[in-house]
mmCIF file of the N, C-alpha and C atoms, coordinates in Angstrom:
data_MODEL
# 
_entry.id   MODEL 
# 
loop_
_atom_site.group_PDB 
_atom_site.id 
_atom_site.type_symbol 
_atom_site.label_atom_id 
_atom_site.label_alt_id 
_atom_site.label_comp_id 
_atom_site.label_asym_id 
_atom_site.label_entity_id 
_atom_site.label_seq_id 
_atom_site.pdbx_PDB_ins_code 
_atom_site.Cartn_x 
_atom_site.Cartn_y 
_atom_site.Cartn_z 
_atom_site.occupancy 
_atom_site.B_iso_or_equiv 
_atom_site.pdbx_formal_charge 
_atom_site.auth_seq_id 
_atom_site.auth_comp_id 
_atom_site.auth_asym_id 
_atom_site.auth_atom_id 
_atom_site.pdbx_PDB_model_num 
ATOM 1   N N  . MET A 1 1  ? 48.241 59.062 164.473 1.00 0.00 ? 1  MET A N  1 
ATOM 2   C CA . MET A 1 1  ? 47.367 58.562 163.669 1.00 0.00 ? 1  MET A CA 1 
ATOM 3   C C  . MET A 1 1  ? 45.893 59.711 163.424 1.00 0.00 ? 1  MET A C  1 
ATOM 4   N N  . LYS A 1 2  ? 45.306 59.904 164.565 1.00 0.00 ? 2  LYS A N  1 
ATOM 5   C CA . LYS A 1 2  ? 44.433 61.131 164.967 1.00 0.00 ? 2  LYS A CA 1 
ATOM 6   C C  . LYS A 1 2  ? 44.829 62.101 164.005 1.00 0.00 ? 2  LYS A C  1 
ATOM 7   N N  . LYS A 1 3  ? 45.981 62.790 163.829 1.00 0.00 ? 3  LYS A N  1 
ATOM 8   C CA . LYS A 1 3  ? 46.234 63.636 163.091 1.00 0.00 ? 3  LYS A CA 1 
ATOM 9   C C  . LYS A 1 3  ? 46.094 63.532 161.544 1.00 0.00 ? 3  LYS A C  1 
ATOM 10  N N  . LEU A 1 4  ? 46.295 62.269 161.326 1.00 0.00 ? 4  LEU A N  1 
ATOM 11  C CA . LEU A 1 4  ? 46.231 62.210 160.048 1.00 0.00 ? 4  LEU A CA 1 
ATOM 12  C C  . LEU A 1 4  ? 44.849 61.931 159.278 1.00 0.00 ? 4  LEU A C  1 
ATOM 13  N N  . ILE A 1 5  ? 43.954 61.385 160.033 1.00 0.00 ? 5  ILE A N  1 
ATOM 14  C CA . ILE A 1 5  ? 42.788 61.226 159.898 1.00 0.00 ? 5  ILE A CA 1 
ATOM 15  C C  . ILE A 1 5  ? 41.881 62.642 159.858 1.00 0.00 ? 5  ILE A C  1 
ATOM 16  N N  . PHE A 1 6  ? 42.637 63.334 160.874 1.00 0.00 ? 6  PHE A N  1 
ATOM 17  C CA . PHE A 1 6  ? 41.749 64.770 160.942 1.00 0.00 ? 6  PHE A CA 1 
ATOM 18  C C  . PHE A 1 6  ? 42.297 65.765 159.481 1.00 0.00 ? 6  PHE A C  1 
ATOM 19  N N  . THR A 1 7  ? 43.730 65.692 159.326 1.00 0.00 ? 7  THR A N  1 
ATOM 20  C CA . THR A 1 7  ? 44.024 66.378 158.041 1.00 0.00 ? 7  THR A CA 1 
ATOM 21  C C  . THR A 1 7  ? 43.525 65.716 156.759 1.00 0.00 ? 7  THR A C  1 
ATOM 22  N N  . PHE A 1 8  ? 42.804 64.322 156.684 1.00 0.00 ? 8  PHE A N  1 
ATOM 23  C CA . PHE A 1 8  ? 42.409 63.875 155.664 1.00 0.00 ? 8  PHE A CA 1 
ATOM 24  C C  . PHE A 1 8  ? 41.206 64.322 155.270 1.00 0.00 ? 8  PHE A C  1 
ATOM 25  N N  . ILE A 1 9  ? 40.215 64.432 156.420 1.00 0.00 ? 9  ILE A N  1 
ATOM 26  C CA . ILE A 1 9  ? 38.597 65.062 156.777 1.00 0.00 ? 9  ILE A CA 1 
ATOM 27  C C  . ILE A 1 9  ? 38.874 66.598 156.025 1.00 0.00 ? 9  ILE A C  1 
ATOM 28  N N  . ALA A 1 10 ? 40.037 67.334 156.546 1.00 0.00 ? 10 ALA A N  1 
ATOM 29  C CA . ALA A 1 10 ? 39.809 68.651 156.473 1.00 0.00 ? 10 ALA A CA 1 
ATOM 30  C C  . ALA A 1 10 ? 40.189 68.788 155.494 1.00 0.00 ? 10 ALA A C  1 
ATOM 31  N N  . SER A 1 11 ? 41.043 68.101 154.492 1.00 0.00 ? 11 SER A N  1 
ATOM 32  C CA . SER A 1 11 ? 41.436 68.373 153.098 1.00 0.00 ? 11 SER A CA 1 
ATOM 33  C C  . SER A 1 11 ? 40.340 68.060 151.944 1.00 0.00 ? 11 SER A C  1 
ATOM 34  N N  . LEU A 1 12 ? 39.591 66.914 152.457 1.00 0.00 ? 12 LEU A N  1 
ATOM 35  C CA . LEU A 1 12 ? 38.155 66.654 151.963 1.00 0.00 ? 12 LEU A CA 1 
ATOM 36  C C  . LEU A 1 12 ? 37.107 67.919 151.878 1.00 0.00 ? 12 LEU A C  1 
ATOM 37  N N  . LEU A 1 13 ? 37.106 68.260 152.869 1.00 0.00 ? 13 LEU A N  1 
ATOM 38  C CA . LEU A 1 13 ? 36.005 69.102 152.893 1.00 0.00 ? 13 LEU A CA 1 
ATOM 39  C C  . LEU A 1 13 ? 36.744 70.635 152.489 1.00 0.00 ? 13 LEU A C  1 
ATOM 40  N N  . PHE A 1 14 ? 37.888 70.654 152.431 1.00 0.00 ? 14 PHE A N  1 
ATOM 41  C CA . PHE A 1 14 ? 38.317 72.076 151.335 1.00 0.00 ? 14 PHE A CA 1 
ATOM 42  C C  . PHE A 1 14 ? 38.443 71.593 150.325 1.00 0.00 ? 14 PHE A C  1 
ATOM 43  N N  . LEU A 1 15 ? 38.541 70.603 149.631 1.00 0.00 ? 15 LEU A N  1 
ATOM 44  C CA . LEU A 1 15 ? 38.393 70.265 148.168 1.00 0.00 ? 15 LEU A CA 1 
ATOM 45  C C  . LEU A 1 15 ? 37.087 70.403 148.039 1.00 0.00 ? 15 LEU A C  1 
ATOM 46  N N  . GLY A 1 16 ? 36.343 69.908 148.593 1.00 0.00 ? 16 GLY A N  1 
ATOM 47  C CA . GLY A 1 16 ? 34.476 70.114 148.531 1.00 0.00 ? 16 GLY A CA 1 
ATOM 48  C C  . GLY A 1 16 ? 33.945 71.862 148.509 1.00 0.00 ? 16 GLY A C  1 
ATOM 49  N N  . HIS A 1 17 ? 34.646 72.419 149.425 1.00 0.00 ? 17 HIS A N  1 
ATOM 50  C CA . HIS A 1 17 ? 34.270 73.904 149.583 1.00 0.00 ? 17 HIS A CA 1 
ATOM 51  C C  . HIS A 1 17 ? 34.273 74.163 148.167 1.00 0.00 ? 17 HIS A C  1 
ATOM 52  N N  . ALA A 1 18 ? 35.691 74.304 147.875 1.00 0.00 ? 18 ALA A N  1 
ATOM 53  C CA . ALA A 1 18 ? 36.446 74.728 146.482 1.00 0.00 ? 18 ALA A CA 1 
ATOM 54  C C  . ALA A 1 18 ? 35.632 74.331 145.061 1.00 0.00 ? 18 ALA A C  1 
ATOM 55  N N  . THR A 1 19 ? 35.319 73.130 145.151 1.00 0.00 ? 19 THR A N  1 
ATOM 56  C CA . THR A 1 19 ? 34.710 72.701 144.143 1.00 0.00 ? 19 THR A CA 1 
ATOM 57  C C  . THR A 1 19 ? 33.200 73.326 143.738 1.00 0.00 ? 19 THR A C  1 
ATOM 58  N N  . ALA A 1 20 ? 32.478 73.180 145.067 1.00 0.00 ? 20 ALA A N  1 
ATOM 59  C CA . ALA A 1 20 ? 31.067 73.771 145.259 1.00 0.00 ? 20 ALA A CA 1 
ATOM 60  C C  . ALA A 1 20 ? 31.111 75.231 144.476 1.00 0.00 ? 20 ALA A C  1 
ATOM 61  N N  . GLN A 1 21 ? 32.005 75.832 144.516 1.00 0.00 ? 21 GLN A N  1 
ATOM 62  C CA . GLN A 1 21 ? 32.084 77.331 144.093 1.00 0.00 ? 21 GLN A CA 1 
ATOM 63  C C  . GLN A 1 21 ? 32.419 76.809 142.628 1.00 0.00 ? 21 GLN A C  1 
ATOM 64  N N  . GLU A 1 22 ? 33.483 76.058 142.354 1.00 0.00 ? 22 GLU A N  1 
ATOM 65  C CA . GLU A 1 22 ? 33.747 76.100 140.658 1.00 0.00 ? 22 GLU A CA 1 
ATOM 66  C C  . GLU A 1 22 ? 33.071 74.745 140.431 1.00 0.00 ? 22 GLU A C  1 
ATOM 67  N N  . ASN A 1 23 ? 31.672 74.635 140.583 1.00 0.00 ? 23 ASN A N  1 
ATOM 68  C CA . ASN A 1 23 ? 31.155 73.360 139.843 1.00 0.00 ? 23 ASN A CA 1 
ATOM 69  C C  . ASN A 1 23 ? 30.815 73.460 138.442 1.00 0.00 ? 23 ASN A C  1 
ATOM 70  N N  . ARG A 1 24 ? 30.738 74.902 137.899 1.00 0.00 ? 24 ARG A N  1 
ATOM 71  C CA . ARG A 1 24 ? 30.265 75.001 136.605 1.00 0.00 ? 24 ARG A CA 1 
ATOM 72  C C  . ARG A 1 24 ? 31.599 74.644 135.694 1.00 0.00 ? 24 ARG A C  1 
ATOM 73  N N  . LEU A 1 25 ? 33.003 74.911 136.260 1.00 0.00 ? 25 LEU A N  1 
ATOM 74  C CA . LEU A 1 25 ? 34.079 74.435 135.605 1.00 0.00 ? 25 LEU A CA 1 
ATOM 75  C C  . LEU A 1 25 ? 34.577 73.155 135.821 1.00 0.00 ? 25 LEU A C  1 
ATOM 76  N N  . PHE A 1 26 ? 34.397 72.496 136.869 1.00 0.00 ? 26 PHE A N  1 
ATOM 77  C CA . PHE A 1 26 ? 34.629 70.946 136.553 1.00 0.00 ? 26 PHE A CA 1 
ATOM 78  C C  . PHE A 1 26 ? 33.382 70.142 137.588 1.00 0.00 ? 26 PHE A C  1 
ATOM 79  N N  . PRO A 1 27 ? 32.712 69.920 136.901 1.00 0.00 ? 27 PRO A N  1 
ATOM 80  C CA . PRO A 1 27 ? 30.932 69.251 137.286 1.00 0.00 ? 27 PRO A CA 1 
ATOM 81  C C  . PRO A 1 27 ? 31.617 67.727 137.450 1.00 0.00 ? 27 PRO A C  1 
ATOM 82  N N  . THR A 1 28 ? 32.277 67.220 137.186 1.00 0.00 ? 28 THR A N  1 
ATOM 83  C CA . THR A 1 28 ? 32.616 65.985 137.740 1.00 0.00 ? 28 THR A CA 1 
ATOM 84  C C  . THR A 1 28 ? 32.878 65.621 139.068 1.00 0.00 ? 28 THR A C  1 
ATOM 85  N N  . GLN A 1 29 ? 33.526 66.620 139.681 1.00 0.00 ? 29 GLN A N  1 
ATOM 86  C CA . GLN A 1 29 ? 34.159 66.906 141.020 1.00 0.00 ? 29 GLN A CA 1 
ATOM 87  C C  . GLN A 1 29 ? 32.809 66.857 142.102 1.00 0.00 ? 29 GLN A C  1 
ATOM 88  N N  . PRO A 1 30 ? 33.094 66.030 142.906 1.00 0.00 ? 30 PRO A N  1 
ATOM 89  C CA . PRO A 1 30 ? 32.081 66.003 144.102 1.00 0.00 ? 30 PRO A CA 1 
ATOM 90  C C  . PRO A 1 30 ? 31.742 67.188 144.963 1.00 0.00 ? 30 PRO A C  1 
ATOM 91  N N  . ASN A 1 31 ? 30.681 67.581 145.157 1.00 0.00 ? 31 ASN A N  1 
ATOM 92  C CA . ASN A 1 31 ? 30.339 68.886 145.674 1.00 0.00 ? 31 ASN A CA 1 
ATOM 93  C C  . ASN A 1 31 ? 30.468 68.437 147.214 1.00 0.00 ? 31 ASN A C  1 
ATOM 94  N N  . THR A 1 32 ? 30.151 69.738 148.233 1.00 0.00 ? 32 THR A N  1 
ATOM 95  C CA . THR A 1 32 ? 30.657 69.502 149.583 1.00 0.00 ? 32 THR A CA 1 
ATOM 96  C C  . THR A 1 32 ? 29.408 68.709 150.548 1.00 0.00 ? 32 THR A C  1 
ATOM 97  N N  . SER A 1 33 ? 28.314 68.337 149.949 1.00 0.00 ? 33 SER A N  1 
ATOM 98  C CA . SER A 1 33 ? 26.994 67.619 150.410 1.00 0.00 ? 33 SER A CA 1 
ATOM 99  C C  . SER A 1 33 ? 27.382 66.141 150.074 1.00 0.00 ? 33 SER A C  1 
ATOM 100 N N  . GLU A 1 34 ? 28.257 65.888 149.027 1.00 0.00 ? 34 GLU A N  1 
ATOM 101 C CA . GLU A 1 34 ? 28.303 64.902 148.552 1.00 0.00 ? 34 GLU A CA 1 
ATOM 102 C C  . GLU A 1 34 ? 29.596 63.914 149.589 1.00 0.00 ? 34 GLU A C  1 
ATOM 103 N N  . ILE A 1 35 ? 30.337 64.869 149.879 1.00 0.00 ? 35 ILE A N  1 
ATOM 104 C CA . ILE A 1 35 ? 31.660 64.540 150.665 1.00 0.00 ? 35 ILE A CA 1 
ATOM 105 C C  . ILE A 1 35 ? 31.075 64.475 151.937 1.00 0.00 ? 35 ILE A C  1 
ATOM 106 N N  . TYR A 1 36 ? 30.257 65.246 152.404 1.00 0.00 ? 36 TYR A N  1 
ATOM 107 C CA . TYR A 1 36 ? 29.364 65.186 153.974 1.00 0.00 ? 36 TYR A CA 1 
ATOM 108 C C  . TYR A 1 36 ? 28.806 63.715 153.878 1.00 0.00 ? 36 TYR A C  1 
ATOM 109 N N  . HIS A 1 37 ? 28.238 63.426 152.886 1.00 0.00 ? 37 HIS A N  1 
ATOM 110 C CA . HIS A 1 37 ? 27.272 62.023 152.809 1.00 0.00 ? 37 HIS A CA 1 
ATOM 111 C C  . HIS A 1 37 ? 28.292 60.889 153.005 1.00 0.00 ? 37 HIS A C  1 
ATOM 112 N N  . ASN A 1 38 ? 29.515 61.082 152.067 1.00 0.00 ? 38 ASN A N  1 
ATOM 113 C CA . ASN A 1 38 ? 30.380 59.700 152.086 1.00 0.00 ? 38 ASN A CA 1 
ATOM 114 C C  . ASN A 1 38 ? 31.099 59.808 153.526 1.00 0.00 ? 38 ASN A C  1 
ATOM 115 N N  . LEU A 1 39 ? 31.459 61.030 154.277 1.00 0.00 ? 39 LEU A N  1 
ATOM 116 C CA . LEU A 1 39 ? 31.986 60.774 155.632 1.00 0.00 ? 39 LEU A CA 1 
ATOM 117 C C  . LEU A 1 39 ? 30.773 60.392 156.293 1.00 0.00 ? 39 LEU A C  1 
ATOM 118 N N  . GLU A 1 40 ? 29.687 60.386 156.367 1.00 0.00 ? 40 GLU A N  1 
ATOM 119 C CA . GLU A 1 40 ? 28.681 59.794 157.341 1.00 0.00 ? 40 GLU A CA 1 
ATOM 120 C C  . GLU A 1 40 ? 28.608 58.312 156.874 1.00 0.00 ? 40 GLU A C  1 
ATOM 121 N N  . LYS A 1 41 ? 28.877 57.681 155.640 1.00 0.00 ? 41 LYS A N  1 
ATOM 122 C CA . LYS A 1 41 ? 29.064 56.507 155.344 1.00 0.00 ? 41 LYS A CA 1 
ATOM 123 C C  . LYS A 1 41 ? 30.024 55.994 155.706 1.00 0.00 ? 41 LYS A C  1 
ATOM 124 N N  . LEU A 1 42 ? 31.124 56.515 156.249 1.00 0.00 ? 42 LEU A N  1 
ATOM 125 C CA . LEU A 1 42 ? 32.193 55.996 156.626 1.00 0.00 ? 42 LEU A CA 1 
ATOM 126 C C  . LEU A 1 42 ? 32.353 56.088 157.926 1.00 0.00 ? 42 LEU A C  1 
ATOM 127 N N  . GLY A 1 43 ? 31.415 56.914 158.760 1.00 0.00 ? 43 GLY A N  1 
ATOM 128 C CA . GLY A 1 43 ? 31.154 56.660 159.958 1.00 0.00 ? 43 GLY A CA 1 
ATOM 129 C C  . GLY A 1 43 ? 31.939 57.947 160.803 1.00 0.00 ? 43 GLY A C  1 
ATOM 130 N N  . PHE A 1 44 ? 32.302 58.930 160.037 1.00 0.00 ? 44 PHE A N  1 
ATOM 131 C CA . PHE A 1 44 ? 32.709 59.857 160.897 1.00 0.00 ? 44 PHE A CA 1 
ATOM 132 C C  . PHE A 1 44 ? 31.697 61.048 161.550 1.00 0.00 ? 44 PHE A C  1 
# 
């Protein structure tokens, strides 16, 4: 279960990093800071 949660967080961070670089191509995608903020709200 821990591995699943870690993989989930890692994929979120990876996607956030990628979308931060491609923000002008996909402005509707969340950026890294929004993902960090959402993780904080979830309690990570």
